[in-house]
C-alpha atoms as an extended CHARMM CRD file, in Angstrom:
* protein
*
       108  EXT
         1         1  MET       CA            -25.4560000000        7.0320000000        2.8120000000  PROA      1               0.0000000000
         2         2  PRO       CA            -22.3230000000        5.3030000000        1.5250000000  PROA      2               0.0000000000
         3         3  ALA       CA            -19.0270000000        5.7970000000        3.3370000000  PROA      3               0.0000000000
         4         4  HSD       CA            -16.2160000000        7.8340000000        1.7810000000  PROA      4               0.0000000000
         5         5  HSD       CA            -13.2600000000        5.5670000000        0.9690000000  PROA      5               0.0000000000
         6         6  ASN       CA            -11.0900000000        7.4190000000        3.5220000000  PROA      6               0.0000000000
         7         7  LEU       CA            -13.7000000000        6.9440000000        6.2420000000  PROA      7               0.0000000000
         8         8  GLU       CA            -13.9730000000        3.2660000000        5.3850000000  PROA      8               0.0000000000
         9         9  ALA       CA            -10.1950000000        2.8440000000        5.7350000000  PROA      9               0.0000000000
        10        10  TYR       CA            -10.1170000000        4.7530000000        9.0490000000  PROA      10              0.0000000000
        11        11  LEU       CA            -12.9780000000        2.6800000000       10.4670000000  PROA      11              0.0000000000
        12        12  ASP       CA            -11.3420000000       -0.5710000000        9.3830000000  PROA      12              0.0000000000
        13        13  ALA       CA             -8.0910000000        0.4820000000       11.0700000000  PROA      13              0.0000000000
        14        14  TYR       CA             -9.9390000000        1.5180000000       14.2430000000  PROA      14              0.0000000000
        15        15  ILE       CA            -11.8930000000       -1.7410000000       14.4220000000  PROA      15              0.0000000000
        16        16  LYS       CA             -8.6850000000       -3.7320000000       14.0040000000  PROA      16              0.0000000000
        17        17  ALA       CA             -6.7170000000       -1.6790000000       16.5690000000  PROA      17              0.0000000000
        18        18  ALA       CA             -9.5960000000       -1.8140000000       19.0660000000  PROA      18              0.0000000000
        19        19  GLY       CA             -9.9030000000       -5.5750000000       18.6130000000  PROA      19              0.0000000000
        20        20  ILE       CA            -13.6640000000       -5.4080000000       18.1490000000  PROA      20              0.0000000000
        21        21  GLY       CA            -13.9710000000       -6.9540000000       14.6940000000  PROA      21              0.0000000000
        22        22  ASP       CA            -15.8410000000      -10.0160000000       15.9580000000  PROA      22              0.0000000000
        23        23  ASP       CA            -18.3420000000       -7.9850000000       18.0170000000  PROA      23              0.0000000000
        24        24  GLY       CA            -20.9560000000       -7.3300000000       15.3450000000  PROA      24              0.0000000000
        25        25  ARG       CA            -23.7180000000       -6.1950000000       17.6870000000  PROA      25              0.0000000000
        26        26  SER       CA            -21.8080000000       -4.1460000000       20.2420000000  PROA      26              0.0000000000
        27        27  PRO       CA            -21.2120000000       -0.3740000000       20.0300000000  PROA      27              0.0000000000
        28        28  LEU       CA            -18.6650000000        0.7890000000       17.4930000000  PROA      28              0.0000000000
        29        29  PHE       CA            -17.3910000000        3.6300000000       19.6700000000  PROA      29              0.0000000000
        30        30  ARG       CA            -17.0080000000        2.4390000000       23.2350000000  PROA      30              0.0000000000
        31        31  SER       CA            -16.1690000000        4.1350000000       26.4690000000  PROA      31              0.0000000000
        32        32  ALA       CA            -12.7980000000        3.4720000000       28.0650000000  PROA      32              0.0000000000
        33        33  ARG       CA            -12.2110000000        2.3040000000       31.6230000000  PROA      33              0.0000000000
        34        34  GLY       CA            -10.7650000000        5.4100000000       33.2700000000  PROA      34              0.0000000000
        35        35  ARG       CA             -7.4610000000        6.3760000000       31.6930000000  PROA      35              0.0000000000
        36        36  SER       CA             -6.4520000000        2.7530000000       31.1980000000  PROA      36              0.0000000000
        37        37  GLY       CA             -7.2260000000        2.7870000000       27.4780000000  PROA      37              0.0000000000
        38        38  LEU       CA             -9.1600000000       -0.4740000000       27.8910000000  PROA      38              0.0000000000
        39        39  LEU       CA            -12.5040000000       -0.4310000000       26.1230000000  PROA      39              0.0000000000
        40        40  THR       CA            -15.7270000000       -1.3990000000       27.8530000000  PROA      40              0.0000000000
        41        41  GLU       CA            -18.8980000000       -2.8200000000       26.2940000000  PROA      41              0.0000000000
        42        42  ARG       CA            -20.6750000000        0.5100000000       26.8510000000  PROA      42              0.0000000000
        43        43  PRO       CA            -21.0520000000        3.1110000000       24.0880000000  PROA      43              0.0000000000
        44        44  VAL       CA            -19.3220000000        6.4760000000       24.3710000000  PROA      44              0.0000000000
        45        45  HSD       CA            -21.8280000000        8.9540000000       25.7760000000  PROA      45              0.0000000000
        46        46  ARG       CA            -22.4820000000       12.0230000000       23.6220000000  PROA      46              0.0000000000
        47        47  VAL       CA            -21.2530000000       14.3350000000       26.3910000000  PROA      47              0.0000000000
        48        48  ASP       CA            -17.9780000000       12.3900000000       26.6070000000  PROA      48              0.0000000000
        49        49  ALA       CA            -17.5240000000       12.6360000000       22.8250000000  PROA      49              0.0000000000
        50        50  TYR       CA            -18.1000000000       16.3880000000       23.0030000000  PROA      50              0.0000000000
        51        51  GLN       CA            -15.5920000000       16.7450000000       25.8530000000  PROA      51              0.0000000000
        52        52  MET       CA            -12.9730000000       14.7640000000       23.9040000000  PROA      52              0.0000000000
        53        53  ILE       CA            -13.3930000000       17.0710000000       20.9170000000  PROA      53              0.0000000000
        54        54  ARG       CA            -13.1540000000       20.1640000000       23.1300000000  PROA      54              0.0000000000
        55        55  ARG       CA             -9.9560000000       18.8710000000       24.8280000000  PROA      55              0.0000000000
        56        56  ARG       CA             -8.2890000000       18.1850000000       21.5110000000  PROA      56              0.0000000000
        57        57  ALA       CA             -9.3230000000       21.5880000000       20.1380000000  PROA      57              0.0000000000
        58        58  SER       CA             -7.8800000000       23.2120000000       23.2680000000  PROA      58              0.0000000000
        59        59  ASP       CA             -4.6580000000       21.2060000000       22.9440000000  PROA      59              0.0000000000
        60        60  ALA       CA             -4.4080000000       22.4370000000       19.3410000000  PROA      60              0.0000000000
        61        61  ARG       CA             -4.9300000000       26.0080000000       20.6190000000  PROA      61              0.0000000000
        62        62  LEU       CA             -7.9680000000       26.5450000000       18.3900000000  PROA      62              0.0000000000
        63        63  LYS       CA             -9.8250000000       29.7050000000       19.3260000000  PROA      63              0.0000000000
        64        64  ALA       CA            -13.1300000000       28.7780000000       17.6650000000  PROA      64              0.0000000000
        65        65  ARG       CA            -15.6690000000       26.7220000000       19.5770000000  PROA      65              0.0000000000
        66        66  ILE       CA            -15.4520000000       23.2400000000       18.0930000000  PROA      66              0.0000000000
        67        67  GLY       CA            -18.0990000000       20.5820000000       18.6190000000  PROA      67              0.0000000000
        68        68  CYS       CA            -19.5620000000       17.5210000000       16.9600000000  PROA      68              0.0000000000
        69        69  HSD       CA            -21.5130000000       19.5530000000       14.3980000000  PROA      69              0.0000000000
        70        70  SER       CA            -18.3200000000       21.3540000000       13.3540000000  PROA      70              0.0000000000
        71        71  PHE       CA            -17.3620000000       18.1930000000       11.4600000000  PROA      71              0.0000000000
        72        72  ARG       CA            -20.7310000000       18.1490000000        9.7190000000  PROA      72              0.0000000000
        73        73  ALA       CA            -20.3390000000       21.7810000000        8.6480000000  PROA      73              0.0000000000
        74        74  THR       CA            -16.7640000000       21.1810000000        7.4840000000  PROA      74              0.0000000000
        75        75  GLY       CA            -17.8390000000       18.1720000000        5.4060000000  PROA      75              0.0000000000
        76        76  ILE       CA            -20.6650000000       20.0890000000        3.7340000000  PROA      76              0.0000000000
        77        77  THR       CA            -18.3300000000       23.0230000000        3.0250000000  PROA      77              0.0000000000
        78        78  ALA       CA            -15.7280000000       20.6850000000        1.4920000000  PROA      78              0.0000000000
        79        79  TYR       CA            -18.5050000000       19.1350000000       -0.5970000000  PROA      79              0.0000000000
        80        80  PHE       CA            -19.4940000000       22.5780000000       -1.9610000000  PROA      80              0.0000000000
        81        81  ASP       CA            -15.8360000000       23.4760000000       -2.5820000000  PROA      81              0.0000000000
        82        82  ASN       CA            -15.5770000000       20.4080000000       -4.8070000000  PROA      82              0.0000000000
        83        83  GLY       CA            -18.6190000000       21.1570000000       -6.9710000000  PROA      83              0.0000000000
        84        84  GLY       CA            -21.4160000000       19.7200000000       -4.8490000000  PROA      84              0.0000000000
        85        85  THR       CA            -24.9780000000       20.9730000000       -5.1810000000  PROA      85              0.0000000000
        86        86  LEU       CA            -27.2510000000       22.4240000000       -2.5260000000  PROA      86              0.0000000000
        87        87  GLU       CA            -29.9140000000       19.7900000000       -3.2030000000  PROA      87              0.0000000000
        88        88  THR       CA            -27.5080000000       16.9000000000       -2.6310000000  PROA      88              0.0000000000
        89        89  ALA       CA            -25.9880000000       18.6090000000        0.4300000000  PROA      89              0.0000000000
        90        90  GLN       CA            -29.4770000000       18.7520000000        1.9310000000  PROA      90              0.0000000000
        91        91  LEU       CA            -29.9050000000       15.0240000000        1.2790000000  PROA      91              0.0000000000
        92        92  MET       CA            -26.5360000000       14.3380000000        2.9380000000  PROA      92              0.0000000000
        93        93  ALA       CA            -27.4660000000       16.4300000000        5.9630000000  PROA      93              0.0000000000
        94        94  ALA       CA            -30.6810000000       14.4250000000        6.3050000000  PROA      94              0.0000000000
        95        95  HSD       CA            -28.7450000000       11.1260000000        5.9320000000  PROA      95              0.0000000000
        96        96  ASP       CA            -30.7730000000       10.2600000000        2.8340000000  PROA      96              0.0000000000
        97        97  GLU       CA            -29.5820000000        7.9750000000        0.0680000000  PROA      97              0.0000000000
        98        98  ILE       CA            -27.0530000000        9.5170000000       -2.2880000000  PROA      98              0.0000000000
        99        99  THR       CA            -24.4630000000        8.0700000000       -4.6250000000  PROA      99              0.0000000000
       100       100  LEU       CA            -20.9170000000        7.2060000000       -3.6400000000  PROA      100             0.0000000000
       101       101  ASP       CA            -19.6860000000        9.6220000000       -6.3330000000  PROA      101             0.0000000000
       102       102  GLU       CA            -21.3090000000       12.5070000000       -4.4370000000  PROA      102             0.0000000000
       103       103  VAL       CA            -19.7930000000       11.3620000000       -1.1240000000  PROA      103             0.0000000000
       104       104  GLU       CA            -16.3710000000       11.1430000000       -2.7440000000  PROA      104             0.0000000000
       105       105  ARG       CA            -16.5470000000       14.8830000000       -3.5060000000  PROA      105             0.0000000000
       106       106  ILE       CA            -15.8800000000       15.4870000000        0.1830000000  PROA      106             0.0000000000
       107       107  ALA       CA            -12.1200000000       15.8680000000        0.1980000000  PROA      107             0.0000000000
       108       108  ILE       CA            -10.2950000000       17.6180000000        2.9780000000  PROA      108             0.0000000000
């Protein structure tokens, strides 16, 4: 599935800020060493990613339970709000090949 132009820009900025542009085979999202902010060579564990999302939702005083799949649901909803079709949404959810034009409908 192609990347939305906003996602591409965010990933490029993250890769540059993290200083991992030359590490083509290492994990994109890495764990940090304690609270030092220094990245390790290890990938972020799914439980740690979930806990980060929950902390930020709590800090934002969101009452709803937010998790990793909340972003998926939000993206699909935004896609429908911008004229997307059920058939293409199903392909997106399955990570099948779709056109960049369809991905670009996701605007939040």
